[in-house]
Each structure stands twice: as C-alpha cells, then as structure tokens.
Backbone as CSV, one residue per row, in Angstrom:
resi,resn,N_x,N_y,N_z,CA_x,CA_y,CA_z,C_x,C_y,C_z
1,MET,-122.655,9.657,-39.533,-123.510,9.790,-38.371,-122.749,9.315,-37.143
2,PRO,-122.671,10.141,-36.135,-121.912,9.742,-34.939,-122.630,8.646,-34.139
3,MET,-121.844,7.959,-33.364,-122.351,6.892,-32.519,-123.300,7.473,-31.474
4,SER,-124.373,6.752,-31.177,-125.322,7.232,-30.176,-124.679,7.202,-28.790
5,TRP,-125.204,8.036,-27.929,-124.664,8.143,-26.576,-124.791,6.826,-25.836
6,SER,-125.926,6.156,-25.981,-126.142,4.899,-25.252,-125.183,3.807,-25.735
7,THR,-124.895,3.781,-27.027,-123.954,2.798,-27.564,-122.549,3.080,-27.048
8,GLU,-122.150,4.349,-27.064,-120.820,4.706,-26.578,-120.673,4.364,-25.097
9,TYR,-121.691,4.700,-24.302,-121.646,4.410,-22.868,-121.554,2.901,-22.632
10,GLY,-122.379,2.130,-23.365,-122.358,0.677,-23.215,-121.022,0.077,-23.615
11,LEU,-120.429,0.617,-24.674,-119.131,0.119,-25.133,-118.037,0.435,-24.115
12,ARG,-118.021,1.655,-23.615,-117.020,2.022,-22.598,-117.174,1.162,-21.340
13,ARG,-118.406,0.940,-20.925,-118.659,0.134,-19.726,-118.217,-1.324,-19.932
14,ALA,-118.490,-1.869,-21.124,-118.091,-3.246,-21.420,-116.569,-3.373,-21.493
15,ILE,-115.901,-2.358,-22.042,-114.438,-2.380,-22.116,-113.840,-2.343,-20.722
16,ARG,-114.359,-1.473,-19.874,-113.834,-1.368,-18.500,-114.030,-2.644,-17.704
17,SER,-115.157,-3.319,-17.907,-115.445,-4.536,-17.141,-114.875,-5.790,-17.791
18,GLY,-114.395,-5.682,-19.044,-113.815,-6.838,-19.718,-114.851,-7.781,-20.299
19,ASP,-116.059,-7.294,-20.565,-117.150,-8.119,-21.085,-117.075,-8.192,-22.610
20,GLU,-116.340,-9.171,-23.115,-116.121,-9.311,-24.551,-117.411,-9.636,-25.296
21,GLU,-118.284,-10.429,-24.693,-119.539,-10.794,-25.350,-120.420,-9.566,-25.566
22,HIS,-120.435,-8.669,-24.600,-121.250,-7.451,-24.717,-120.670,-6.524,-25.790
23,ILE,-119.355,-6.433,-25.867,-118.712,-5.626,-26.911,-119.106,-6.175,-28.280
24,GLU,-118.997,-7.479,-28.440,-119.337,-8.112,-29.705,-120.805,-7.867,-30.062
25,GLU,-121.680,-8.006,-29.100,-123.115,-7.784,-29.321,-123.404,-6.336,-29.716
26,LEU,-122.804,-5.385,-29.005,-123.025,-3.973,-29.322,-122.585,-3.622,-30.730
27,LEU,-121.433,-4.112,-31.135,-120.907,-3.766,-32.450,-121.647,-4.480,-33.572
28,HIS,-122.184,-5.666,-33.307,-122.972,-6.362,-34.322,-124.367,-5.750,-34.453
29,ARG,-124.933,-5.339,-33.339,-126.313,-4.855,-33.305,-126.472,-3.471,-33.916
30,ASN,-125.495,-2.601,-33.773,-125.625,-1.215,-34.205,-125.008,-1.010,-35.574
31,ARG,-125.827,-0.612,-36.524,-125.368,-0.424,-37.900,-124.613,0.881,-38.089
32,PHE,-124.839,1.858,-37.231,-124.302,3.193,-37.442,-123.040,3.477,-36.640
33,VAL,-122.300,2.435,-36.312,-121.060,2.597,-35.565,-119.911,2.730,-36.560
34,ASP,-119.073,3.721,-36.347,-117.938,3.974,-37.217,-116.678,3.366,-36.591
35,PHE,-115.836,2.734,-37.397,-114.634,2.082,-36.875,-113.708,3.073,-36.174
36,ASP,-113.559,4.258,-36.736,-112.665,5.253,-36.134,-113.144,5.681,-34.749
37,GLU,-114.460,5.750,-34.553,-114.998,6.085,-33.226,-114.705,4.966,-32.225
38,VAL,-114.862,3.723,-32.663,-114.566,2.576,-31.796,-113.086,2.577,-31.438
39,LYS,-112.241,2.821,-32.416,-110.792,2.864,-32.180,-110.442,3.961,-31.175
40,GLN,-111.085,5.113,-31.299,-110.835,6.229,-30.376,-111.258,5.866,-28.951
41,ILE,-112.355,5.149,-28.801,-112.811,4.734,-27.473,-111.796,3.786,-26.845
42,PHE,-111.274,2.831,-27.615,-110.261,1.922,-27.089,-108.993,2.683,-26.704
43,GLU,-108.623,3.691,-27.492,-107.452,4.505,-27.152,-107.710,5.321,-25.888
44,ASP,-108.900,5.901,-25.763,-109.249,6.682,-24.575,-109.224,5.832,-23.311
45,GLU,-109.739,4.617,-23.413,-109.808,3.721,-22.255,-108.477,3.025,-21.982
46,ARG,-107.554,3.125,-22.924,-106.231,2.486,-22.813,-106.349,0.993,-22.545
47,LYS,-107.232,0.382,-23.314,-107.446,-1.064,-23.233,-107.244,-1.646,-24.614
48,GLY,-106.912,-2.903,-24.661,-106.726,-3.564,-25.941,-105.397,-3.185,-26.560
49,ARG,-105.203,-3.692,-27.743,-103.956,-3.437,-28.470,-104.312,-3.025,-29.888
50,ILE,-103.812,-1.894,-30.312,-104.067,-1.416,-31.658,-102.857,-1.771,-32.512
51,ARG,-103.090,-2.624,-33.488,-102.026,-3.117,-34.353,-101.605,-2.035,-35.333
52,PRO,-100.383,-2.125,-35.880,-99.919,-1.135,-36.860,-100.815,-1.016,-38.093
53,ILE,-101.499,-2.093,-38.463,-102.385,-2.025,-39.632,-103.760,-1.470,-39.260
54,GLY,-103.977,-1.189,-37.975,-105.209,-0.544,-37.550,-106.209,-1.442,-36.869
55,ASN,-105.995,-2.751,-36.886,-106.916,-3.652,-36.200,-106.777,-3.505,-34.692
56,ILE,-107.858,-3.799,-33.979,-107.872,-3.725,-32.525,-107.974,-5.141,-31.985
57,GLU,-107.106,-5.484,-31.043,-107.172,-6.775,-30.368,-107.531,-6.521,-28.917
58,TYR,-108.565,-7.214,-28.455,-109.010,-7.078,-27.071,-109.429,-8.453,-26.593
59,GLY,-108.613,-9.042,-25.745,-108.895,-10.396,-25.285,-108.915,-11.357,-26.462
60,ASP,-110.037,-12.065,-26.633,-110.195,-13.000,-27.744,-110.838,-12.349,-28.967
61,LEU,-111.116,-11.054,-28.893,-111.758,-10.355,-30.005,-110.737,-9.671,-30.898
62,GLU,-111.054,-9.650,-32.164,-110.293,-8.848,-33.114,-111.302,-7.994,-33.863
63,ILE,-111.089,-6.699,-33.858,-111.996,-5.762,-34.511,-111.248,-5.172,-35.697
64,ARG,-111.796,-5.393,-36.887,-111.152,-4.933,-38.120,-111.978,-3.830,-38.769
65,ASP,-111.302,-3.022,-39.548,-111.962,-1.965,-40.314,-112.464,-2.566,-41.620
66,LYS,-113.768,-2.621,-41.762,-114.367,-3.162,-42.985,-115.190,-2.061,-43.639
67,PHE,-114.538,-1.312,-44.508,-115.177,-0.198,-45.212,-115.752,0.829,-44.255
68,GLY,-115.012,1.127,-43.181,-115.430,2.141,-42.217,-116.291,1.625,-41.088
69,ARG,-116.701,0.365,-41.142,-117.503,-0.231,-40.071,-116.660,-1.264,-39.333
70,PRO,-116.884,-1.435,-38.044,-116.125,-2.452,-37.311,-116.635,-3.862,-37.610
71,ASP,-115.715,-4.755,-37.897,-116.019,-6.155,-38.128,-115.399,-6.939,-36.970
72,VAL,-116.249,-7.519,-36.123,-115.793,-8.187,-34.900,-115.709,-9.693,-35.153
73,ARG,-114.556,-10.254,-34.761,-114.355,-11.704,-34.886,-113.658,-12.216,-33.647
74,ARG,-113.912,-13.458,-33.340,-113.213,-14.142,-32.240,-111.944,-14.749,-32.792
75,ARG,-110.839,-14.542,-32.073,-109.583,-15.185,-32.465,-109.520,-16.555,-31.853
76,CYS,-108.952,-17.478,-32.568,-108.834,-18.854,-32.061,-107.512,-19.081,-31.386
C-alpha cells in the first residue's frame, strides 16, 4: 500500500525544514509507510545521508529498514 499523500507531504515538509521530531513522529504514527518510499523521498530532497547498507542518517536520526518498514532511532 503506497504512502498517503498527507504523510508524504508532511515528511517532505519536515525534511526541508529540518524538523527531526516531526519526521520521527510521522514515521512512528503511520503503520503503512514503506522504507523504500521513505528512502526515495530522502533521495529526491537530497537531504540526509544514505549509508551503503541502506540506512538513512539525518541529523540525530537513523532510519533503518526493519522488514520493509522504517525503524526510527535517535543516535547518541
């Protein structure tokens, strides 16, 4: 199931503004978000860093692929 339009818009807006808390909230709140879609949004926005193993680093956040769903964690 593709990501809803409102979730995608909110994620893009949070990435552009650098609002890490909103990104974390959006990804935790929405069950139907696919990791590959999130990765594509970060690539489209040219923000964050995509590691060779596929994880996304954005500020203090690390987004991992957990069985096709994004798993968001704060890096220390």
